[in-house]
N, C-alpha and C positions, 0 to 999 in steps of 0.2 A: 877190187870195189864189190866183190860177193861177199866179202865177210863187211861190207856196211849197210847190204842186206841184214843182218842178224842185231845189229845193234838196235836200242831202245830208248826214246826220249820219256822220262820220266817227273811227267807235271808235279810239284805240289805247291797245292794253292792253299791258306792261310785264314783262313775267314775266322773273324770279331765278332758271336751273335750277342745284341742286345739279351742285358738280362731278366731272366724269365723266358724268355721264347726260345730255349736251349730245346726246349720239349715238339714244338711247334716246324722249327727246321729240319730237327731228324728225319718226324714225318715226312718234307717236304724234300728230302734231297733222296729219299726210298722212291718219293712220286718223282725225282726227275732224274733217277741215274738213267733209265732206259734211254732216256734223250742223247743222253751223251755213247750211252752203250753202242748202239745204233750206229754209231759215225763208222766209216768207213777207218783202220786203220785203230781202231784202241783195242788195246788186250787186255785191262780189267784195272779196276778201280776200287777204293777203301777209303771208306771217311775213319777218323778216328777221330777224339774230344777228350779234350783232356781232365785229368785228371783231379790236379791242382788248380784248372781252373778252365771250371768246365764252360763257360762260354768261350772257349777257344778251341775249335776244330782244326785239323790237316786232312781235305786230299788229296791221296796218293792215285793220279791214273797215271798207266802206261800207257803209250803212243806207240805203235811202228816208227812214226818220222815226229819233228817236229811241226810241220803241216798239215799234220793229219786234224793238232787240233788248232792249231793256228788260222787253217783258211779250212779243211772239212768241218769241224763243229764250232771256230767262233763264226764265221759268218753265212753258218744257216741258220736256218725258222730254228733247229734246233734248240739253238743256245738264248734267242728271241726267249722261245719260251721255257727254255731253263732261266734265267735270271729272273722272269715273273715270279715262279712258283720258291727259287732260295733272296733270293736279293730283297723282297720287306722283313725281313728276319739281320739283315745285315748292322752293325754296327758302326763298318766303318770297311771301306773298300778292301779288297782282299786280294793281297800280297801274292802273286803270280811270280814262281819263277819253273825254269827249267833245266832238266838238268840229262849228263849221261854219264853209265857211267868208264871205271878206268881203268 
C-alpha cells in the first residue's frame, strides 16, 4: 500500500470559451485558481490555451487522489465560487477526465 500513496491523479479539463471572451476567461481563471489551490490534496495546476484554436483551453490539475477533486473540491463552496467566476465564459460544458500515470 505504501506505493499507492505516491500515485497522483491528473485531471484534464477542456474548456470551449465563447469567442471574444478569451481574455476575460483567462483573467477569471487567474482569480479563481487560488480556490482550487486551497483544496487539501491539490498539487499543481496549469492552464493552457490553443494556438490554432484560441477559444480552446485545457486545464491540467494534479491531485493526490481522485477524491481530493471529486469530494474535497467539487463538493465545497470553493467549487461554487469557481464556477461563478469562470462559468459565464463557457461556450459549452467542460469535458473533464481523470488519468493516472502508467
